[in-house]
C-alpha positions as CSV (number, residue, x, y, z in Angstrom):
1,M,5.7,-11.0,3.2
2,F,3.8,-8.3,4.7
3,I,0.1,-8.5,4.9
4,G,-1.9,-5.4,6.6
5,T,-4.6,-3.0,6.3
6,S,-4.7,0.6,5.0
7,G,-4.6,2.4,8.4
8,W,-5.5,1.3,11.7
9,Y,-7.5,4.2,13.2
10,Y,-11.1,3.6,12.7
11,D,-13.8,4.0,15.1
12,H,-16.1,1.6,13.4
13,W,-13.4,-1.3,14.0
14,K,-14.3,-1.4,17.7
15,N,-16.3,-4.5,18.6
16,C,-15.6,-6.1,15.2
17,F,-11.9,-6.2,15.5
18,Y,-10.7,-3.9,18.5
19,P,-12.5,-5.2,21.9
20,S,-15.0,-2.7,23.3
21,D,-13.0,-1.9,26.5
22,L,-9.8,-1.1,24.6
23,Q,-8.9,2.7,24.6
24,K,-8.0,4.2,21.3
25,N,-4.5,5.0,22.5
26,R,-3.9,1.3,22.4
27,W,-5.2,0.5,19.0
28,L,-1.7,0.6,17.4
29,D,-0.4,-2.0,20.0
30,Y,-3.3,-4.3,19.5
31,Y,-2.8,-4.1,15.7
32,L,0.8,-4.8,16.2
33,K,0.0,-8.1,17.7
34,Y,-1.4,-9.4,14.3
35,F,0.3,-7.3,11.5
36,R,3.6,-6.3,10.7
37,T,2.9,-3.4,8.1
38,V,0.6,-0.7,7.6
39,E,-0.4,1.6,4.9
40,I,-0.8,5.1,5.7
41,N,-3.5,7.0,4.1
42,A,-3.5,10.1,6.3
43,T,-0.3,11.3,4.5
44,F,-2.4,11.9,1.5
45,Y,-4.5,14.4,3.3
46,R,-1.8,16.4,5.6
47,Y,1.8,16.9,6.6
48,F,3.0,15.2,9.6
49,K,5.9,16.7,11.8
50,P,9.1,14.5,11.9
51,E,8.2,13.9,15.4
52,T,5.2,12.0,14.6
53,Y,7.1,9.6,12.4
54,R,9.9,9.1,15.0
55,N,7.1,8.3,17.5
56,W,5.5,5.8,15.2
57,A,9.0,4.2,14.6
58,V,9.7,3.7,18.3
59,K,6.2,2.1,19.0
60,V,6.5,-0.7,16.3
61,P,8.9,-3.8,16.5
62,D,12.2,-4.3,14.3
63,G,11.0,-5.6,11.0
64,F,7.5,-3.7,10.9
65,R,7.2,-1.4,7.8
66,F,5.1,1.7,7.1
67,V,4.0,2.6,3.6
68,L,3.0,6.2,3.3
69,K,0.8,7.6,0.6
70,V,2.3,10.3,-1.4
71,P,0.4,13.7,-0.7
72,R,-2.5,14.8,-2.7
73,L,-0.6,18.2,-3.3
74,I,1.5,16.3,-5.4
75,T,-1.0,13.8,-7.1
76,H,-4.3,15.3,-7.1
77,R,-3.7,18.8,-7.1
78,K,-0.5,19.7,-9.0
79,F,-1.1,16.6,-11.0
80,L,2.5,15.2,-10.7
81,K,3.8,18.8,-12.4
82,D,6.3,21.0,-11.0
83,C,6.4,19.1,-7.7
84,K,10.0,18.3,-7.5
85,E,10.7,20.2,-4.4
86,D,7.4,19.0,-2.8
87,I,8.7,15.2,-3.2
88,R,11.7,16.2,-1.6
89,E,10.0,17.7,1.3
90,F,7.8,14.5,2.0
91,E,10.6,12.1,1.4
92,Q,12.9,14.1,4.0
93,S,9.7,13.6,6.6
94,A,9.2,10.2,5.6
95,N,12.8,9.0,5.9
96,T,12.4,10.0,10.0
97,L,10.9,6.5,9.8
98,G,14.6,5.1,9.0
99,V,14.4,1.5,8.2
100,K,10.9,1.1,9.4
101,L,10.0,2.9,6.2
102,G,8.9,0.4,3.6
103,L,7.6,1.9,0.5
104,L,5.9,5.4,-0.9
105,L,2.7,5.0,-2.5
106,L,2.0,7.1,-5.6
107,Q,-1.5,7.0,-6.6
108,L,-2.1,8.8,-10.2
109,A,-5.2,10.8,-10.1
110,P,-7.9,9.3,-12.5
111,Q,-8.0,12.6,-14.3
112,I,-4.5,12.0,-15.5
113,N,-4.3,10.1,-18.9
114,L,-1.2,8.2,-20.1
115,D,1.8,10.3,-20.2
116,L,4.9,8.5,-19.8
117,D,7.2,11.5,-20.2
118,L,5.2,12.8,-17.0
119,L,5.9,9.7,-15.2
120,R,9.3,9.5,-16.0
121,S,10.1,13.0,-14.6
122,V,8.2,12.2,-11.3
123,L,10.1,8.8,-10.8
124,D,13.4,11.1,-11.6
125,S,12.2,13.3,-8.6
126,F,12.3,10.6,-6.2
127,Q,15.6,9.5,-4.1
128,D,14.9,6.2,-4.9
129,P,12.5,5.1,-7.4
130,S,12.6,1.4,-6.6
131,R,10.8,2.4,-3.3
132,V,7.9,3.7,-5.1
133,A,4.8,1.7,-5.8
134,V,2.7,3.2,-8.3
135,E,-1.4,2.7,-8.4
136,I,-3.2,3.8,-11.5
137,R,-6.7,4.9,-11.7
138,N,-7.1,5.4,-15.1
139,Q,-7.2,2.6,-17.7
140,T,-5.0,4.4,-20.3
141,W,-2.0,3.6,-18.2
142,L,-2.6,-0.1,-18.7
143,T,0.0,-0.6,-21.5
144,N,3.2,-2.5,-22.1
145,E,5.2,0.8,-22.4
146,T,4.0,1.5,-18.7
147,M,5.1,-1.8,-17.6
148,L,8.6,-1.3,-19.3
149,L,9.1,2.4,-17.8
150,L,8.4,1.0,-14.2
151,R,10.5,-2.0,-14.8
152,E,13.5,0.4,-16.0
153,Y,13.3,2.3,-12.7
154,G,12.6,-0.6,-10.6
155,A,9.6,0.8,-9.5
156,I,6.4,-1.2,-8.1
157,F,3.3,-1.7,-10.1
158,I,0.3,-1.9,-7.7
159,N,-2.1,-4.7,-8.5
160,I,-5.5,-3.4,-7.5
161,D,-9.1,-5.0,-6.9
162,S,-11.6,-2.6,-7.3
163,P,-15.3,-2.1,-8.8
164,K,-13.6,0.0,-11.8
165,I,-10.2,-1.6,-12.3
166,R,-9.1,-5.1,-11.6
167,V,-5.4,-6.0,-12.2
168,L,-3.5,-8.6,-10.5
169,N,-0.8,-10.1,-12.6
170,Q,1.8,-7.6,-13.0
171,V,5.4,-7.7,-11.3
172,T,7.6,-5.0,-12.4
173,S,10.4,-5.4,-9.6
174,E,11.6,-7.4,-7.1
175,T,8.8,-6.1,-5.1
176,A,5.2,-7.2,-5.7
177,Y,2.4,-5.2,-4.2
178,M,-1.5,-5.7,-3.9
179,R,-4.2,-3.3,-3.1
180,L,-7.7,-4.8,-2.3
181,H,-10.3,-1.9,-2.4
182,G,-13.2,-4.4,-2.7
183,S,-14.3,-5.9,-5.8
184,K,-18.0,-5.2,-6.0
185,N,-18.3,-1.8,-3.7
186,W,-15.5,0.5,-2.8
187,Y,-14.1,-0.1,0.7
188,Q,-17.2,-2.2,1.9
189,H,-16.9,-5.4,0.2
190,N,-16.3,-8.6,2.5
191,Y,-13.9,-11.0,0.6
192,S,-15.2,-14.5,0.3
193,D,-13.2,-17.6,1.2
194,D,-12.9,-18.1,-2.5
195,E,-11.7,-14.7,-3.3
196,L,-9.0,-14.7,-0.6
197,H,-7.9,-18.2,-1.7
198,M,-7.5,-16.8,-5.5
199,F,-5.3,-13.9,-4.0
200,A,-3.2,-16.5,-2.1
201,N,-2.6,-18.5,-5.4
202,R,-2.0,-15.0,-7.2
203,I,0.7,-14.3,-4.4
204,C,2.4,-17.8,-4.9
205,E,2.5,-16.7,-8.8
206,Y,4.3,-13.1,-7.8
207,T,6.9,-15.3,-5.9
208,N,7.6,-17.6,-9.2
209,S,7.7,-14.4,-10.9
210,G,10.7,-13.5,-9.1
211,A,9.2,-11.1,-6.4
212,K,11.6,-11.2,-3.3
213,Q,9.1,-9.0,-1.3
214,I,5.4,-8.8,-1.4
215,F,3.0,-6.2,0.3
216,V,-0.9,-6.7,0.4
217,F,-3.2,-4.1,1.9
218,F,-7.0,-4.3,2.4
219,N,-8.4,-1.2,2.1
220,N,-12.0,-2.4,2.7
221,D,-12.5,-0.8,6.1
222,F,-16.1,-0.6,6.5
223,H,-17.4,-3.1,9.3
224,G,-13.9,-4.1,10.2
225,Y,-14.0,-6.5,6.9
226,A,-10.2,-5.3,6.3
227,P,-8.2,-6.8,9.4
228,N,-10.7,-9.6,9.4
229,N,-9.9,-10.5,5.7
230,A,-6.1,-9.6,6.1
231,L,-5.8,-12.4,9.1
232,R,-7.6,-14.9,6.9
233,L,-5.2,-14.4,4.0
234,I,-2.3,-14.8,6.4
235,E,-3.7,-18.1,7.5
236,L,-3.7,-19.0,3.8
237,M,-0.2,-17.8,3.1
238,D,0.8,-19.7,6.3
239,K,-0.1,-22.8,4.6
240,F,2.2,-22.1,1.5
241,K,5.0,-21.4,4.2
242,L,5.4,-17.6,2.6
243,I,3.9,-15.6,5.6
244,N,7.5,-15.4,7.3
245,S,9.4,-14.6,3.9
């Protein structure tokens, strides 16, 4: 069970998660006291040198897992077309994390309508499609055929909670994935205890559906909601004895 947030480097987390006197170069150390995974959105916007990944890998303990978002060049500029070499280049750098690389987050641009052949060609471009987690932003993809294709490759469907799309009941591989953007407002919804209990019950359903590994990320970073909601969910999952699995 991996529960964390989409990034850790937010100035507005000071005083509501990070202590006011904690230097920024110690924020990751502080984050590691509470979480053993993080989703890196920064890789969507720019490429990082292998040395950066190696430094991250050294700083985190054994058992920690990074999830890296696939660059927007691939997903939102080339719209998944003619990007095989770009994927290989990104994977080569990402693999510098070694065993601490958990998954790769492939977010389909909202402009891309259902195209199973396109998705198949992209999954074929990855070294290991079973490490690719797919997030949709266009409801045309919500079909049985999409789920069957992901299952064929062992790829992971990302269950999301957002103001526009809410899908929380799909498991297409041995890994389940939940990404929580905020149900009422993008990135600035503070989840209630009732909502967090609902997510906890859903996670239990994933386990009953055969998921052997589960990732949950809070992307509601405004006002420090994400780390605080994540900590509460960890507390709830601990009651189900799933948090260390």
